[in-house]
C-alpha positions as CSV (number, residue, x, y, z in Angstrom):
1,M,115.3,93.8,125.9
2,I,115.6,96.6,123.3
3,D,118.7,96.4,121.1
4,R,120.4,99.7,121.8
5,Y,123.2,99.0,119.3
6,S,120.7,98.6,116.5
7,L,119.0,101.8,117.4
8,K,122.3,103.6,117.5
9,E,123.0,102.4,114.0
10,M,119.8,104.2,112.7
11,S,120.8,107.4,114.5
12,Q,124.2,107.2,113.0
13,I,122.9,107.0,109.4
14,W,121.1,110.3,109.9
15,S,123.8,112.1,111.8
16,P,125.1,115.3,110.3
17,E,128.6,113.8,109.8
18,S,127.2,110.7,108.1
19,R,125.3,113.0,105.7
20,F,128.7,114.3,104.4
21,H,130.0,110.8,104.0
22,F,127.0,109.9,101.8
23,M,127.6,113.1,99.8
24,L,131.3,112.1,99.3
25,K,130.1,108.8,97.8
26,V,128.1,110.7,95.3
27,E,131.0,113.1,94.5
28,Q,133.3,110.1,94.0
29,A,130.8,108.3,91.7
30,V,130.4,111.5,89.6
31,A,134.2,112.0,89.4
32,K,134.7,108.4,88.2
33,A,132.0,108.8,85.5
34,Q,133.5,112.1,84.4
35,G,137.0,110.6,84.1
36,D,135.6,107.6,82.1
37,L,134.0,110.0,79.7
38,G,137.0,112.3,79.5
39,I,135.2,115.3,81.0
40,I,137.9,115.7,83.7
41,P,141.4,114.4,83.6
42,K,141.7,110.7,84.6
43,P,144.4,111.3,87.2
44,A,142.0,113.8,88.9
45,A,139.1,111.4,88.7
46,Q,141.2,108.6,90.2
47,T,142.5,110.8,93.0
48,I,139.0,112.0,93.9
49,Y,137.6,108.4,93.7
50,S,140.3,106.8,95.9
51,K,141.7,109.6,98.1
52,A,139.0,112.1,98.8
53,R,138.4,112.8,102.5
54,F,137.4,115.5,104.9
55,S,137.5,116.6,108.5
56,Y,134.0,117.1,109.8
57,N,135.1,119.7,112.3
58,N,136.8,121.6,109.6
59,I,133.6,121.6,107.6
60,L,131.8,123.1,110.5
61,K,134.5,125.8,110.8
62,R,134.3,126.6,107.1
63,E,130.5,126.7,107.3
64,Q,130.7,129.5,109.9
65,A,132.2,131.7,107.2
66,S,130.4,130.5,104.0
67,R,127.0,129.9,105.7
68,H,126.5,127.1,103.2
69,D,127.1,123.5,104.2
70,V,127.8,122.2,100.7
71,T,130.3,124.9,99.9
72,A,132.0,124.2,103.2
73,F,132.1,120.5,102.4
74,V,133.4,121.0,98.8
75,S,136.2,123.4,99.9
76,E,137.2,121.2,102.8
77,T,137.4,118.0,100.7
78,A,139.1,119.8,97.8
79,S,141.8,121.0,100.2
80,H,143.0,117.4,100.7
81,L,143.3,116.7,96.9
82,G,146.1,119.1,95.9
83,K,145.8,120.3,92.3
84,H,143.1,117.7,91.6
85,G,140.9,119.5,94.0
86,A,139.9,121.9,91.2
87,Y,137.9,119.1,89.6
88,F,136.0,118.1,92.8
89,H,132.3,119.0,92.4
90,Y,132.9,119.9,88.8
91,G,129.7,120.8,86.9
92,L,127.5,120.0,89.9
93,T,125.0,122.0,91.8
94,S,124.4,121.4,95.5
95,S,121.1,119.5,95.1
96,D,122.7,117.1,92.7
97,V,124.8,115.9,95.6
98,L,122.3,116.5,98.4
99,D,119.3,114.7,96.8
100,T,121.3,111.8,95.5
101,A,123.0,111.4,98.9
102,L,119.6,111.5,100.5
103,S,118.5,108.5,98.4
104,L,121.5,106.6,99.7
105,Q,120.6,107.4,103.3
106,I,117.1,106.2,102.7
107,K,118.3,102.9,101.2
108,E,120.7,102.3,104.0
109,S,117.9,103.0,106.6
110,K,115.7,100.5,104.8
111,K,118.3,97.7,105.5
112,L,117.9,98.3,109.2
113,L,114.1,98.5,109.0
114,D,114.0,95.3,106.9
115,K,115.7,93.5,109.8
116,S,113.1,94.9,112.2
117,F,110.2,93.9,109.9
118,K,111.5,90.4,109.7
119,S,112.0,90.0,113.4
120,L,108.6,91.5,114.3
121,K,106.7,89.3,111.8
122,K,108.4,86.3,113.4
123,T,107.2,87.4,116.9
124,L,103.7,88.0,115.6
125,K,103.5,84.6,114.0
126,Q,104.7,82.9,117.1
127,L,102.0,84.6,119.1
128,I,99.3,83.7,116.5
129,V,100.3,80.0,116.5
130,K,100.5,79.8,120.3
131,H,97.0,81.3,120.7
132,K,95.2,80.2,117.6
133,K,92.7,78.3,119.7
134,T,92.6,80.7,122.7
135,L,89.0,81.8,122.8
136,C,88.2,85.4,123.7
137,A,85.5,88.0,123.0
138,G,85.5,89.9,119.8
139,R,84.2,93.4,120.5
140,T,82.5,96.1,118.5
141,H,81.9,99.6,120.0
142,G,83.7,98.2,123.1
143,I,80.8,95.7,123.6
144,Q,81.2,92.0,123.4
145,A,80.0,90.9,119.9
146,E,81.0,87.3,118.9
147,P,83.7,84.8,120.0
148,T,87.0,84.9,118.3
149,T,90.5,83.7,119.2
150,F,93.4,85.8,120.4
151,G,95.5,84.4,117.6
152,F,93.0,85.4,115.0
153,K,92.9,88.9,116.5
154,I,96.7,89.2,116.2
155,L,96.5,87.8,112.6
156,G,94.6,90.9,111.6
157,H,97.4,93.1,112.8
158,L,100.0,91.0,111.0
159,A,98.0,91.4,107.7
160,E,97.9,95.2,108.2
161,F,101.6,95.2,109.0
162,S,102.3,93.3,105.7
163,R,100.4,95.9,103.8
164,A,102.3,98.8,105.5
165,E,105.6,97.1,104.7
166,H,104.6,96.7,101.1
167,S,103.8,100.4,100.9
168,F,107.1,101.3,102.5
169,N,109.0,99.2,100.0
170,Q,107.2,100.8,97.1
171,A,108.0,104.3,98.5
172,V,111.7,103.5,99.0
173,S,111.8,102.3,95.4
174,I,110.2,105.6,94.3
175,C,112.8,107.5,96.3
176,S,115.9,105.6,95.1
177,I,116.7,108.3,92.6
178,A,119.9,110.0,91.5
179,K,119.7,113.6,90.2
180,I,122.8,114.8,88.4
181,S,121.3,117.2,85.9
182,G,122.5,120.6,87.1
183,A,121.2,123.9,88.3
184,V,117.6,123.6,86.9
185,G,117.7,120.0,85.8
186,T,118.6,120.8,82.1
187,Y,122.0,119.0,81.9
188,S,123.6,122.4,81.0
189,S,126.9,121.5,82.6
190,L,127.1,117.7,82.4
191,P,125.5,115.3,79.9
192,P,122.9,112.7,80.9
193,Q,125.5,109.9,80.5
194,I,127.0,111.1,83.8
195,E,123.7,110.6,85.6
196,K,123.3,107.2,84.1
197,K,126.8,106.1,85.1
198,V,126.3,107.4,88.6
199,C,123.0,105.5,88.8
200,Q,124.7,102.2,87.8
201,K,127.5,102.8,90.4
202,L,125.1,103.6,93.2
203,S,122.2,101.3,92.3
204,L,119.8,104.1,91.8
205,K,117.5,105.3,89.0
206,P,117.7,108.6,87.1
207,E,115.2,111.2,87.9
208,T,112.6,111.3,85.1
209,I,112.3,115.1,85.0
210,A,114.1,117.1,87.6
211,T,113.8,120.8,88.5
212,Q,116.9,121.7,90.5
213,I,115.8,119.0,92.9
214,V,114.2,115.7,93.0
215,P,110.4,116.5,93.1
216,R,109.2,116.2,96.6
217,D,106.1,114.1,95.9
218,R,108.6,111.2,96.2
219,I,109.5,112.1,99.7
220,A,105.9,112.7,100.7
221,R,105.1,109.1,99.7
222,L,107.9,107.9,101.8
223,V,106.9,109.8,104.9
224,F,103.3,108.7,104.5
225,S,104.4,105.1,104.2
226,L,106.2,105.4,107.6
227,S,103.1,106.9,109.1
228,L,101.2,103.8,108.0
229,I,103.7,101.7,109.9
230,G,103.1,104.0,112.8
231,S,99.3,103.6,112.5
232,F,99.7,99.8,112.4
233,I,101.7,100.0,115.6
234,E,99.2,102.3,117.3
235,R,96.2,100.1,116.4
236,L,97.8,97.1,118.0
237,A,99.0,99.2,120.9
238,V,95.5,100.6,121.6
239,E,94.1,97.1,121.5
240,L,96.6,95.9,124.1
241,R,95.9,99.0,126.2
242,H,92.2,98.2,126.2
243,L,92.8,94.5,127.0
244,Q,94.9,95.6,130.0
245,R,92.2,97.6,131.7
246,T,91.4,96.3,135.2
247,E,87.8,95.4,134.1
248,V,89.2,93.4,131.2
249,A,92.6,92.1,132.3
250,E,93.1,89.8,129.3
251,V,96.7,90.7,128.7
252,T,99.4,92.2,130.9
253,E,102.7,93.9,130.0
254,A,105.9,92.6,131.5
255,F,106.6,94.1,134.9
256,Y,110.3,93.8,135.9
257,K,112.0,93.5,139.3
258,G,112.3,96.9,140.8
259,Q,109.9,98.6,138.4
260,T,107.2,100.9,139.8
261,G,103.9,101.8,138.1
262,S,103.1,104.9,140.1
263,S,104.8,107.2,142.6
264,A,101.7,107.3,144.7
265,M,99.9,104.0,144.2
266,P,102.1,100.9,144.8
267,H,99.7,98.5,143.3
268,K,99.8,100.0,139.8
269,K,101.0,98.1,136.7
270,N,100.4,100.4,133.8
271,P,100.5,99.7,130.0
272,I,103.4,102.1,129.6
273,S,105.0,100.5,126.5
274,A,101.7,100.5,124.6
275,E,101.0,104.1,125.6
276,N,104.5,105.1,124.6
277,L,103.9,103.5,121.1
278,T,100.6,105.4,120.8
279,G,102.4,108.7,121.3
280,L,105.2,107.8,118.8
281,A,102.6,107.0,116.2
282,R,101.1,110.5,116.7
283,L,104.5,112.0,116.0
284,L,105.0,110.0,112.8
285,R,101.6,111.0,111.4
286,S,102.4,114.7,112.2
287,Y,105.2,114.6,109.7
288,V,102.9,113.8,106.8
289,S,101.5,117.3,106.5
290,P,104.8,119.2,106.2
291,A,106.0,116.5,103.8
292,L,103.0,117.2,101.5
293,E,103.5,120.9,101.9
294,N,107.1,120.5,100.7
295,I,105.9,119.4,97.2
296,S,104.9,122.9,96.2
297,L,108.1,125.0,95.8
298,W,108.8,128.1,93.9
299,H,109.5,127.6,90.2
300,E,112.4,125.1,89.8
301,R,112.9,125.2,93.5
302,D,113.4,127.1,96.7
303,I,114.9,125.7,100.0
304,S,111.9,125.8,102.2
305,H,111.7,122.0,102.1
306,S,115.3,121.6,103.4
307,S,114.8,122.8,106.9
308,V,111.7,120.6,107.2
309,E,113.4,117.4,105.9
310,R,116.4,117.9,108.2
311,V,113.9,117.3,111.0
312,I,111.2,115.0,109.7
313,L,113.3,112.4,107.8
314,P,115.8,111.6,110.6
315,D,113.0,111.6,113.1
316,S,110.7,109.5,111.0
317,F,113.2,106.7,110.5
318,I,114.6,106.8,114.0
319,L,111.1,106.8,115.6
320,T,109.9,104.0,113.3
321,H,112.9,101.9,114.0
322,Y,112.6,102.4,117.8
323,A,108.8,101.9,117.8
324,L,109.1,98.6,115.9
325,T,111.8,97.4,118.3
326,R,109.8,98.4,121.4
327,L,106.6,96.8,120.0
328,E,108.5,93.5,119.4
329,N,109.8,93.6,123.0
330,L,106.3,94.2,124.3
331,L,104.9,91.2,122.4
332,K,107.7,88.9,123.3
333,T,107.1,89.5,127.0
334,L,103.3,89.9,126.9
335,Q,101.4,87.8,129.4
336,V,98.2,86.5,127.8
337,N,95.6,85.7,130.5
338,E,93.6,82.9,129.0
339,K,91.6,82.3,132.2
340,E,90.4,86.0,132.1
341,M,89.5,85.7,128.5
342,K,87.3,82.7,129.2
343,Q,85.7,84.3,132.2
344,N,85.0,87.5,130.2
345,L,83.5,85.5,127.4
346,D,81.3,83.5,129.8
347,S,80.2,86.7,131.5
348,S,78.1,87.6,128.5
349,K,75.8,84.7,129.4
350,G,75.9,83.3,125.9
351,L,74.8,86.6,124.3
352,V,77.8,86.4,122.0
353,F,76.0,83.6,120.2
354,S,72.9,85.6,119.4
355,S,73.7,86.0,115.7
356,Q,74.2,82.2,115.4
357,V,70.8,81.7,116.9
358,L,69.3,84.1,114.4
359,N,71.0,82.4,111.5
360,A,69.8,79.0,112.7
361,L,66.2,80.2,112.8
362,V,66.4,81.6,109.3
363,R,67.8,78.3,108.1
364,K,64.7,76.7,109.5
365,S,62.6,79.0,107.2
366,L,61.6,81.5,109.9
367,P,61.6,84.9,108.1
368,R,64.4,87.2,109.3
369,Q,62.0,90.0,110.1
370,K,60.4,87.7,112.6
371,A,63.5,85.8,113.9
372,Y,65.5,89.0,114.7
373,P,63.0,90.6,117.1
374,L,62.3,87.2,118.7
375,V,66.0,86.6,119.5
376,Q,66.4,90.3,120.5
377,K,63.6,90.1,123.0
378,I,64.9,87.0,124.6
379,S,68.5,88.3,124.7
380,Q,67.6,91.6,126.3
381,N,65.3,90.2,128.9
382,L,67.3,87.5,130.6
383,K,66.4,86.9,134.2
384,E,69.0,87.0,137.0
385,N,71.3,84.0,136.8
386,E,69.8,83.0,133.4
387,D,71.9,82.6,130.3
388,L,70.8,82.8,126.6
389,K,71.1,79.0,126.0
390,S,68.8,78.1,128.9
391,A,66.3,80.9,128.0
392,L,66.1,79.5,124.5
393,Q,65.6,76.0,125.8
394,K,62.6,77.2,127.8
395,N,61.1,79.4,125.0
396,T,58.1,77.8,123.3
397,E,58.4,79.8,120.1
398,I,62.1,78.9,119.7
399,K,61.4,75.2,120.4
400,K,59.0,75.2,117.4
401,H,62.0,75.7,115.2
402,L,65.0,74.4,117.0
403,T,65.6,71.1,118.9
404,S,67.4,71.0,122.2
405,K,70.4,69.5,120.5
406,E,70.5,72.1,117.8
407,I,70.4,74.8,120.5
408,E,73.2,73.0,122.3
409,N,75.3,72.9,119.1
410,I,75.0,76.6,118.6
411,F,76.9,77.2,121.9
412,S,79.6,74.7,121.3
413,G,82.3,77.4,121.0
414,Q,85.1,77.8,118.4
415,S,84.4,77.6,114.7
416,N,86.4,75.1,112.8
417,D,86.1,77.4,109.8
418,L,87.9,80.1,111.8
419,L,90.8,77.9,112.7
420,K,91.1,76.7,109.1
421,H,91.1,80.2,107.7
422,L,93.7,81.3,110.3
423,E,96.1,78.5,109.3
424,E,95.6,79.1,105.6
425,T,96.1,82.8,105.9
426,L,99.1,82.6,108.1
427,K,101.0,80.7,105.3
428,K,100.8,83.9,103.2
429,F,103.0,85.9,105.5
């Protein structure tokens, strides 16, 4: 079942109260650096670093008057520091704290997503190994094309997931930035050494060139990377939805005791988890456009990006985390109907081997421009209760090039090369 505690952890990281706790970590790191460099008195730096605290409810009350969340946070925290409160937030502008704290939130969220990545990959690998020899129809345009295995089908999704994870890791690295350079990024109030010390303390990197904020192309890359994870989830979910159609019935989602599929039709077992995941992926992709639009701000900055990010960043991380968890639960409890896969494959009457017939004829020196229409004509004119193999065995033109045994071998089933490729590729993940 879905780990509700883990999902709550992600929500907590992005809660309004937690945001202030991350901001406090930044303020404390700055105060320590300022004390070390003699910019503020050491006793003040030590007090801020070890004793700074706030009441979240009091911040909310102060914000009603100031109409500025950072001002409310600063005044509330300073009120608990006595005379040393005068040096809290010294030389900083709001975005120094907000953007650096945002980097910490992103890094903390990555820790939870990393656990989900690892767990989901393990589940995918188990499914691949279990069904590496389970023959099923590969389809193009929704039409049976050639045989494959269910394990190989899932391996393609694992490979895509690995690429999406790599993109996300790169994006988080690009967003692991501290910006402590003042009102328009010119270090007019604090020297660059403060930023460097804060980066060392918080395991971040200094912004190359800041305006008043961290440039938002970084955040856009992050949101796009989460949308790629969503697209991986959706592609797999759509595949599972198609395979659950009544006419296909090759897989079935778990159906629990007491569950109902329809208020009107008692027989229904619907692919609700896969459909839910498809919808979540649409939401994730919808956040890419506003993230891109946030890049172009007025001059050194405006705050049009702020309202957007307060929605799309918590939502993107929470949705991604939930979707990964729900997908893993779906795969762990998925019923793979091997009998239906075999029956569906057999229902093609051997047509899924037509390309192998074509290749065999070409290898026997029959020109492709002659072999293709020959195989096509036979394939598209099978008689009732006739399959491709028997039609080939009876065709005089085919028998001029292929023996009965050679025809039989074409329809033998699974390719050993496919199985070898699957096993070799799986080792990479």
